[in-house]
C-alpha positions as CSV (number, residue, x, y, z in Angstrom):
1,M,39.4,-9.7,-17.6
2,A,36.3,-8.7,-15.7
3,T,32.9,-9.7,-16.9
4,I,30.3,-6.9,-17.0
5,S,26.7,-8.0,-16.5
6,Q,23.9,-5.6,-17.3
7,E,21.1,-5.5,-14.7
8,Q,17.6,-5.7,-16.2
9,H,15.0,-3.8,-14.2
10,R,11.7,-5.5,-13.6
11,G,8.4,-3.9,-13.1
12,N,5.5,-5.0,-10.8
13,H,3.9,-6.9,-13.7
14,D,7.0,-9.1,-14.1
15,R,6.9,-10.4,-10.6
16,H,5.5,-13.9,-10.2
17,Q,3.8,-14.6,-6.9
18,R,3.4,-18.2,-5.7
19,W,0.0,-17.6,-4.2
20,A,-2.8,-15.4,-5.5
21,R,-4.4,-13.0,-3.1
22,F,-7.6,-15.0,-2.7
23,E,-5.6,-18.3,-2.3
24,R,-3.5,-16.6,0.3
25,A,-6.6,-15.4,2.2
26,D,-8.0,-18.9,2.1
27,L,-4.8,-20.5,3.4
28,F,-4.4,-17.9,6.2
29,A,-8.1,-18.4,7.2
30,R,-7.5,-22.2,7.5
31,Y,-4.3,-21.5,9.4
32,G,-6.4,-19.4,11.9
33,E,-8.8,-22.3,12.3
34,L,-5.9,-24.7,13.0
35,H,-4.4,-22.2,15.5
36,T,-7.7,-22.0,17.3
37,Q,-7.8,-25.8,17.6
38,G,-4.4,-25.7,19.3
39,V,-2.3,-26.8,16.4
40,S,1.1,-25.1,16.5
41,Q,2.6,-23.2,13.5
42,R,5.0,-25.9,12.3
43,P,2.4,-28.7,12.0
44,A,-0.1,-26.2,10.5
45,A,2.4,-25.3,7.8
46,Q,2.9,-29.0,7.0
47,V,-0.9,-29.5,6.7
48,L,-1.4,-26.5,4.5
49,N,1.8,-27.2,2.5
50,V,3.0,-23.7,3.1
51,P,6.5,-22.8,4.4
52,R,6.5,-21.8,8.0
53,S,8.4,-18.6,7.2
54,T,5.6,-17.7,4.8
55,L,3.0,-18.1,7.5
56,Q,5.2,-16.0,9.8
57,A,5.5,-13.3,7.2
58,W,1.7,-13.2,6.6
59,R,1.0,-13.0,10.3
60,A,3.7,-10.2,10.9
61,Y,2.2,-8.2,8.0
62,Q,-1.3,-8.3,9.5
63,E,0.0,-7.4,12.9
64,H,1.9,-4.4,11.7
65,L,-1.1,-2.9,9.8
66,D,-2.2,0.4,11.4
67,A,-5.9,-0.6,11.6
68,C,-8.3,-2.3,13.9
69,P,-7.5,-6.0,14.2
70,T,-11.1,-6.9,13.5
71,V,-11.1,-4.9,10.3
72,V,-7.7,-6.4,9.3
73,A,-9.0,-9.9,9.9
74,F,-12.1,-9.2,7.9
75,F,-10.3,-7.9,4.8
76,H,-7.9,-10.8,4.9
77,R,-10.6,-13.4,4.8
78,P,-12.1,-14.6,1.5
79,A,-15.5,-12.9,2.1
80,G,-13.9,-9.6,3.1
81,L,-11.4,-9.7,0.3
82,A,-14.2,-10.3,-2.2
83,F,-16.1,-7.3,-0.8
84,L,-12.9,-5.2,-1.0
85,H,-12.3,-6.4,-4.6
86,R,-15.8,-5.3,-5.7
87,L,-15.5,-2.0,-3.9
88,V,-12.1,-1.2,-5.5
89,L,-13.4,-2.1,-9.0
90,G,-16.8,-0.5,-8.5
91,W,-15.6,2.9,-7.3
92,P,-13.4,3.8,-10.4
93,G,-16.1,2.3,-12.7
94,V,-18.8,4.6,-11.4
95,C,-16.8,7.7,-10.7
96,G,-14.2,7.4,-13.5
97,E,-16.2,6.0,-16.3
98,V,-19.8,7.0,-15.6
99,G,-19.0,10.2,-13.7
100,A,-16.5,13.0,-14.2
101,C,-14.1,11.9,-11.5
102,G,-10.4,11.3,-12.2
103,M,-8.1,8.7,-10.9
104,R,-6.4,11.1,-8.5
105,L,-9.7,11.6,-6.7
106,V,-10.1,7.8,-6.5
107,C,-6.7,7.7,-4.8
108,L,-7.8,10.4,-2.4
109,F,-11.0,8.4,-1.6
110,L,-8.9,5.3,-0.7
111,Q,-6.6,7.4,1.5
112,L,-9.4,9.2,3.3
113,T,-11.3,6.0,4.0
114,G,-8.2,4.1,5.2
115,L,-8.5,1.5,2.5
116,N,-5.0,2.4,1.3
117,R,-3.8,0.0,4.1
118,F,-5.2,-2.9,2.2
119,V,-5.0,-1.9,-1.5
120,G,-2.6,0.2,-3.5
121,A,-3.7,3.9,-3.6
122,S,-0.9,5.2,-5.8
123,Y,-1.6,6.8,-9.2
124,G,0.2,4.1,-11.1
125,T,-1.6,1.3,-9.3
126,Q,-5.0,2.8,-9.9
127,Q,-4.1,3.5,-13.5
128,Q,-3.7,-0.3,-13.9
129,V,-7.0,-0.9,-12.1
130,N,-8.7,1.6,-14.4
131,R,-7.3,-0.1,-17.5
132,H,-8.7,-3.4,-16.4
133,V,-12.1,-1.8,-15.7
134,E,-12.1,-0.2,-19.2
135,E,-11.3,-3.6,-20.8
136,A,-14.1,-5.3,-18.8
137,I,-16.6,-2.6,-19.9
138,V,-15.6,-2.9,-23.5
139,A,-15.8,-6.7,-23.4
140,Y,-19.2,-6.6,-21.7
141,Q,-20.6,-4.1,-24.2
142,R,-19.3,-6.2,-27.1
143,E,-21.0,-9.3,-25.7
144,E,-24.2,-7.5,-25.1
145,T,-24.2,-5.9,-28.6
146,T,-23.6,-9.4,-30.2
147,R,-26.4,-11.0,-28.0
148,L,-28.9,-8.3,-28.8
149,A,-28.1,-8.3,-32.5
150,Q,-28.6,-12.1,-32.7
151,E,-31.9,-11.9,-30.9
152,M,-33.3,-9.0,-33.0
153,P,-34.8,-9.5,-36.5
154,P,-32.7,-8.4,-39.4
155,Q,-32.0,-4.7,-39.2
156,E,-31.2,-2.2,-41.9
157,S,-28.3,0.0,-41.0
158,T,-26.5,3.1,-42.2
159,A,-22.8,3.5,-41.9
160,T,-20.8,6.7,-41.7
161,Q,-17.2,6.0,-42.7
162,D,-14.0,7.9,-42.7
163,E,-10.2,7.6,-42.3
164,T,-8.3,8.8,-39.3
165,F,-4.6,9.3,-38.8
166,P,-3.8,9.2,-35.1
167,G,-0.2,8.2,-35.6
168,G,-1.1,5.9,-38.5
169,L,-3.9,5.1,-40.9
170,G,-7.2,3.9,-39.2
171,L,-10.6,3.0,-40.7
172,V,-13.7,4.0,-38.7
173,A,-17.3,3.3,-39.3
174,L,-20.3,4.4,-37.1
175,E,-24.0,3.6,-37.0
176,P,-25.6,7.0,-36.5
177,V,-29.1,5.8,-35.8
178,R,-28.1,3.6,-32.8
179,N,-25.0,5.7,-32.0
180,S,-22.8,2.6,-32.0
181,L,-19.3,2.0,-33.3
182,L,-19.1,-0.6,-36.0
183,L,-15.5,-0.5,-37.0
184,E,-12.3,1.0,-35.6
185,H,-9.2,-0.7,-36.8
186,T,-5.7,0.2,-38.1
187,A,-5.0,-0.6,-41.7
188,E,-2.1,-0.5,-44.2
189,A,-4.3,0.8,-47.0
190,R,-7.8,2.4,-47.6
191,D,-8.8,0.7,-50.8
192,Q,-12.2,-1.0,-51.3
193,D,-10.9,-4.5,-50.5
194,T,-9.4,-3.4,-47.1
195,W,-12.7,-1.7,-46.2
196,N,-14.7,-4.8,-47.0
197,A,-12.4,-7.2,-45.2
198,L,-12.3,-5.1,-42.0
199,R,-16.1,-4.4,-42.0
200,E,-17.0,-8.1,-42.5
201,D,-14.9,-9.0,-39.5
202,A,-16.5,-6.2,-37.4
203,V,-20.1,-7.1,-38.2
204,A,-19.7,-10.9,-38.0
205,G,-22.5,-12.2,-35.9
206,L,-24.6,-9.1,-36.2
207,N,-27.9,-9.5,-37.9
208,C,-27.9,-6.3,-40.0
209,K,-27.8,-5.3,-43.6
210,G,-26.2,-2.1,-44.8
211,I,-28.5,-0.1,-47.1
212,Q,-26.7,3.3,-47.1
213,A,-23.2,4.7,-46.5
214,T,-22.2,8.3,-45.8
215,S,-18.7,9.5,-46.4
216,D,-16.5,11.8,-48.4
217,E,-15.8,11.3,-52.1
218,A,-12.7,9.1,-51.6
219,P,-12.4,6.6,-54.5
220,G,-11.8,3.7,-52.2
221,L,-15.0,4.4,-50.2
222,L,-17.1,5.0,-53.3
223,A,-15.9,1.7,-54.9
224,Y,-16.5,-0.2,-51.6
225,V,-20.1,1.1,-51.3
226,E,-20.8,0.3,-54.9
227,H,-19.1,-3.0,-55.5
228,H,-19.0,-4.7,-52.1
229,L,-21.8,-3.2,-50.0
230,G,-24.2,-2.7,-52.9
231,A,-25.8,0.2,-51.1
232,H,-26.7,3.9,-51.7
233,H,-24.0,6.4,-51.1
234,S,-24.7,9.9,-49.7
235,P,-22.1,12.6,-49.3
236,D,-21.6,13.7,-45.7
237,L,-22.7,17.1,-44.5
238,L,-19.3,18.6,-44.2
239,H,-18.4,18.0,-47.8
240,G,-21.9,19.0,-48.9
241,Q,-21.5,22.4,-47.2
242,H,-18.1,22.8,-48.8
243,E,-19.5,22.1,-52.3
244,L,-22.4,24.4,-51.7
245,S,-20.2,27.2,-50.5
246,K,-18.0,26.8,-53.6
247,A,-21.2,27.4,-55.7
248,V,-22.3,30.6,-54.0
249,V,-19.1,32.2,-52.8
250,A,-17.9,33.5,-56.2
251,P,-21.1,35.4,-57.1
252,M,-21.4,36.9,-53.6
253,A,-17.7,37.9,-53.7
254,A,-18.3,39.6,-57.1
255,T,-21.3,41.6,-55.7
256,Q,-19.3,42.6,-52.7
257,R,-16.4,43.8,-54.8
258,A,-18.7,45.8,-57.0
259,A,-20.3,47.5,-53.9
260,E,-16.9,48.4,-52.5
261,K,-15.9,49.9,-55.8
262,V,-19.0,52.1,-55.9
263,M,-18.4,53.2,-52.4
264,T,-14.8,54.1,-53.2
265,T,-15.8,56.1,-56.3
266,A,-18.5,58.0,-54.3
267,A,-16.0,58.9,-51.6
268,A,-13.5,60.1,-54.1
269,Q,-16.1,62.4,-55.8
270,R,-17.1,63.8,-52.5
271,N,-13.6,64.6,-51.5
272,H,-13.0,66.3,-54.8
273,V,-16.0,68.5,-54.5
274,T,-15.2,69.6,-50.9
275,S,-11.6,70.4,-51.8
276,A,-12.6,72.4,-54.9
277,Y,-15.3,74.4,-53.1
278,P,-14.1,75.0,-49.6
279,E,-17.0,77.4,-48.9
280,C,-19.4,74.4,-49.1
281,R,-17.9,72.9,-46.0
282,R,-20.0,73.5,-42.9
283,T,-18.3,73.8,-39.5
284,P,-20.2,71.7,-37.0
285,G,-21.7,74.0,-34.3
286,P,-24.8,74.5,-32.2
287,A,-28.0,74.5,-34.3
288,R,-29.7,78.0,-34.6
289,S,-33.1,78.7,-35.8
290,R,-33.2,82.0,-37.7
291,S,-35.4,83.0,-40.6
292,P,-33.9,84.3,-43.9
293,A,-35.5,87.7,-43.3
294,A,-33.5,88.1,-40.1
295,G,-30.3,87.8,-42.1
296,G,-29.4,84.4,-41.1
297,P,-26.6,82.5,-42.7
298,R,-27.4,81.0,-46.1
299,S,-25.8,78.0,-47.8
300,C,-23.6,78.4,-50.9
301,A,-26.3,76.6,-52.9
302,G,-28.7,79.5,-52.2
């Protein structure tokens, strides 16, 4: 009986490379120095503790790159590789996160400048780079927020809170005065204890005290503000407008219906009079100015 084995496909993130790119650049730079000193490839491989076939592959890769040999040598040395690394991370950070440039334009930039010979310029590769840039920005902002909060004196804060459902329940809290995100976390429930536990974790290390909360009239939020936060609760603007409209819509609708009824009655009376007295209808025509003495037309009322 034959044995059937299922092949498992592996992505790029599953591949394990023996040498990191900076380590590889350092080893190849040392190999170049040994080669300049007259050391052959086999002894150089023993000194560097690198297989000779690996050195041959690295050298063949650089020789087959369609670029100037000086540029190739620069980007495959530690200093040039560090510069290339900063450039590749800085470009999507400025144009993708700060500006309004998408990843496809970043790929086009790498192709037009010829940097696609040294770094991946495909959409999938740049998507991974952009993800790392976003994670680094979020981590930096979190560290800066924590540092500034610890250096500042105690601050009074207002929280605007709500629940979101992007594929599941999520609890969100914003600080509207400083325009900062206090809490954004998935949750199994939205009761007062869950709100309190998640918010305490979110503001841990921040030197602030909540004095007010703005939200809808959900029982869990009201209980959290009253029992755990011990602050003043204010209804948000959306629900305030809704309650205000409920108070004035009914009287305004009654007035409008009464006006429509009067208009309907007046139109019916007018139609009745004009149908009962057809001689009272006037046919539109050019205006003529004639005096009654001249025998001009007179209305039925006269």
